[in-house]
C-alpha positions, -999 to 999 in steps of 0.1 A, spaced: -386 183 -807 -400 151 -820 -421 131 -795 -433 96 -790 -469 97 -800 -496 77 -784 -505 60 -816 -480 35 -830 -478 8 -857 -472 -27 -844 -444 -45 -860 -456 -74 -881 -453 -107 -862 -457 -128 -893 -435 -158 -899 -415 -142 -927 -379 -152 -921 -362 -119 -931 -331 -116 -954 -297 -131 -947 -284 -96 -945 -309 -88 -917 -299 -120 -899 -262 -112 -901 -266 -75 -890 -288 -86 -860 -263 -113 -850 -237 -86 -845 -254 -74 -813 -252 -107 -793 -217 -112 -807 -207 -78 -793 -223 -86 -760 -202 -118 -759 -172 -95 -756 -185 -79 -724 -169 -105 -702 -134 -99 -717 -138 -61 -715 -151 -62 -679 -124 -84 -666 -95 -67 -684 -105 -30 -684 -131 -22 -658 -128 -17 -620 -132 -50 -602 -165 -60 -586 -185 -31 -601 -210 -49 -624 -239 -25 -617 -217 5 -623 -207 -11 -656 -243 -17 -665 -253 19 -656 -225 35 -675 -232 12 -704 -268 23 -707 -274 58 -693 -249 81 -712 -257 64 -745 -294 68 -739 -292 105 -730 -270 113 -760 -293 95 -784 -324 112 -769 -308 147 -772 -295 141 -807 -328 127 -820 -349 151 -799 -371 122 -788 -393 124 -757 -422 102 -745 -458 114 -745 -491 98 -735 -492 60 -732 -456 59 -743 -444 70 -709 -456 36 -696 -445 16 -727 -410 32 -728 -406 26 -690 -417 -10 -694 -394 -17 -724 -365 1 -707 -370 -21 -676 -374 -54 -694 -347 -49 -720 -322 -29 -699 -327 -19 -663 -344 -49 -647 -327 -73 -671 -292 -61 -662 -298 -61 -625 -311 -97 -626 -283 -108 -649 -256 -95 -626 -273 -108 -595 -275 -142 -612 -238 -140 -620 -230 -134 -583 -251 -163 -572 -241 -189 -598 -209 -197 -616 -208 -182 -651 -215 -215 -668 -246 -223 -648 -258 -187 -652 -256 -190 -690 -273 -224 -689 -302 -211 -669 -305 -181 -692 -306 -204 -722 -343 -210 -714 -351 -176 -728 -361 -187 -763 -387 -210 -747 -402 -180 -729 -403 -162 -762 -420 -191 -778 -449 -191 -753 -451 -153 -750 -453 -152 -788 -484 -174 -787 -501 -153 -760 -492 -118 -772 -485 -121 -809 -508 -149 -819 -480 -170 -833 -481 -208 -834 -457 -232 -817 -438 -253 -842 -421 -286 -833 -388 -274 -849 -388 -245 -825 -390 -268 -795 -362 -290 -809 -341 -259 -815 -346 -248 -779 -333 -282 -766 -304 -282 -790 -294 -246 -781 -296 -252 -744 -275 -284 -747 -249 -264 -768 -247 -236 -742 -243 -263 -715 -214 -279 -732 -198 -245 -739 -198 -231 -704 -208 -257 -678 -181 -270 -654 -183 -303 -634 -177 -285 -601 -205 -260 -605 -232 -259 -578 -267 -246 -580 -284 -222 -556 -322 -217 -556 -320 -179 -554 -295 -179 -583 -317 -202 -605 -348 -181 -598 -329 -149 -606 -316 -164 -638 -351 -175 -648 -364 -140 -641 -337 -125 -662 -345 -148 -691 -382 -139 -687 -374 -102 -686 -354 -104 -719 -381 -126 -735 -409 -102 -726 -388 -73 -738 -384 -89 -772 -420 -98 -776 -434 -65 -764 -410 -46 -786 -424 -66 -815 -460 -61 -804 -458 -23 -797 -434 -14 -825 -422 22 -829 -445 52 -829 -449 71 -862 -422 97 -867 -397 81 -843 -365 67 -857 -346 36 -846 -319 57 -828 -345 77 -808 -363 45 -799 -331 29 -788 -320 60 -768 -353 62 -750 -350 26 -737 -313 29 -727 -321 61 -708 -351 47 -690 -331 15 -681 -301 35 -670 -322 58 -648 -336 27 -631 -301 13 -625 -286 45 -612 -300 46 -577 -294 8 -572 -258 13 -583 -252 42 -559 -267 23 -530 -252 -11 -536 -218 -3 -551 -212 34 -549 -186 52 -571 -150 40 -574 -123 60 -557 -104 65 -589 -107 57 -626 -78 48 -649 -74 53 -686 -81 16 -693 -113 19 -672 -124 49 -693 -116 30 -725 -136 0 -713 -166 21 -702 -165 39 -736 -165 6 -755 -195 -7 -735 -215 25 -739 -208 33 -776 -204 -2 -790 -220 -25 -765 -251 -3 -759 -256 25 -785 -247 5 -816 -255 -30 -804 -290 -22 -791 -299 -2 -823 -290 -32 -843 -309 -55 -819 -341 -35 -821 -338 -32 -859 -336 -70 -860 -367 -74 -838 -385 -52 -863 -374 -72 -894 -371 -108 -881 -394 -133 -864 -391 -132 -826 -379 -168 -824 -351 -161 -848 -340 -130 -828 -341 -148 -795 -319 -177 -807 -293 -153 -818 -287 -146 -781 -269 -180 -780 -241 -164 -799 -230 -144 -768 -216 -174 -748 -201 -188 -780 -182 -155 -787 -173 -152 -750 -158 -187 -751 -138 -180 -782 -125 -147 -769 -115 -163 -737 -95 -189 -756 -78 -164 -779 -70 -136 -755 -71 -150 -720 -55 -184 -727 -85 -203 -714 -88 -240 -724 -111 -251 -752 -121 -288 -750 -137 -311 -775 -170 -309 -757 -170 -272 -760 -164 -275 -798 -194 -298 -799 -214 -273 -779 -204 -246 -804 -217 -267 -833 -250 -273 -814 -254 -236 -808 -249 -227 -844 -272 -257 -853 -300 -243 -832 -298 -209 -849 -300 -228 -882 -329 -249 -872 -351 -220 -860 -349 -203 -894 -365 -233 -910 -398 -239 -892 -411 -271 -909 -441 -292 -901 -475 -282 -888 -478 -254 -862 -497 -262 -831 -529 -241 -824 -526 -203 -825 -541 -179 -801 -559 -149 -814 -539 -117 -811 -553 -93 -786 
């Protein structure tokens, strides 16, 4: 059985932009996650978001760990638990809590601050510099998300905003720490992905059982929806996502997350008959523009912090 060793090679945090192929492959993950809303509303049991998150993560994680024969050892017990919480368990819980407290548009808008968190955490933990173009891209991307999903009748709640900010910080910290810690020697991408999914799923399971419980019955469409979320939305998408974190700069990866609300809006228009306004089209252009901007960091970087 292969094990996660205590010595690992950090993933390079240099500013190399990666290849277009790496960018396209990594973008598939947030695009798949953008389909989660459609699958959840059309195929899964109603009002069971935590159950959906648990089934999405835990089975895929266990299968990958068994197939790859990966098990944590030494300091990687802590690291795997931390990454599993930040990328999966804690993040999903905060995300769904935010969705219950805020309308979907406002939740997505609050979450759009995530690249800004990545920007500052990259300075502190990776020794990266802040570039003016990154700040501009953050503003452009947030404006685009706002135009895509924000409704005029949406109202804010303090608890919802704080939960959304915490979810964004959790995802940002997961990206940066995954970059900083890398993968241990001898551990493949699938084993690394499975470990995080399993850890996150284990954290979600007791919360799900206490808050929601299990459904009284499960239909064939429910099973199809759960299978899609677990195999495609978790196993495949997170493997692609962690591969992208390894090969691309953290800021580029974080901005690809803006593709999720974009895809969700398009799928809602195509399959659910939802309206698509001119402002939403402008928002889509801004979202794509922010992804384009962050790949071309021009100008002088602001001071760098030494990597610890």
